[in-house]
N, C-alpha and C positions, 0 to 999 in steps of 0.2 A: 503494502501497499502507499501510495508514496500521501506525499502533505500538499492541501493546499495554501499556495503561495501566497492569498491574502489572510486567510480565517484561518492559516493550518491547522487545520481541521484535516481528519485522514479521506482520500476523496481514492476512488479506484481510477488507475490508468486510463480508462475505457472514455469515462468522463470527459469533453474538453471545457465544459463548465462546472464549477465548483457547486451540486447541489446544496451548500449547505449558506457560501453566499453571492455566487451564482455568477462570485468571479473567475474570468477566464484562468482556462489552468498552462494552453500554449498561445505562445505571439507568432504569429505568419504574415508575409506579406504574400498575398495570390495574386496572380495576370493569367489570363488567357491568350491565347493566340488564334487565332481561323486558319485553321489549313487552307489549302488552293487547291488547282486543280481541281484532281480525284479526291484532294483529300478533302475539299470544302464542306463537307459533311461531317469532317471529326474537328476535332481539336487539341490546342496542348494548354496541360495548366502546369502553370511552375510555380512550386509555392516556395519558399522560405523565412525557413524554422527559425526562430530569435530567443532565447540569446544560443540552443543545440548549436549555429551555422554549420547548416547543413543547408541539400536543394532536393526538394522532389520535383519529377518529372508525371507526369502520366496522359495517357495520351485517352482521349474522351474519342465515344462513335457517337451514333444523332440518336439516340435513346439515351441521353446522360450517364450511361454507363465507360466507367474506367477498364482501358483493354488492358492495359500495361503500366509497370510504374516502377522510377528507373531515382532512388536515390544516391547526388554525390556527395560527398565532406565539400568541403571548402574549399582544398588543393584544388579540387577535379572543376571544381566549377568557375575554377574563376580560371584556368586552361579552359573553358571553355568558351568562358567567354572571351580569350583572346582570340581561339580557333571564329569566332566567330565576328570579332571587333573590325573596323575594313582597311584592309593592308597598308601598314607605313610606305611610303619612296624608297626601295631602295636603289642607292646608288650603284650604277655599272661599272666596266673598265671605264668605257666612255665618258662617263661622266668624271673618273677620274684623273684620265689624261686632259679632258680641260680645263680644271682644277689645277693643272703639273702645270699648263700655257700662260693661262692666266695672272700667275706666280710671278 
């Protein structure tokens, strides 16, 4: 049994809210992303749990059922964010040569 973060009474881990004081037992940020093309009837739900510092991804179908769930720790979530970020411009050999000529 866990303790309520607010009233400190015992609360089963299955409860999202304390049955004694109604305080939320988990803090999280949630965002939905719609699918594109053939997946337009599906959605990706991303939940960031605080303070546990983990991220959960779930794929939802048109009936509102989660079909797949994956949880990432903070390190893997950061790696995913870097992968999804627009690429930064990388200097190539030609750019290096041009910089040398300007010196």
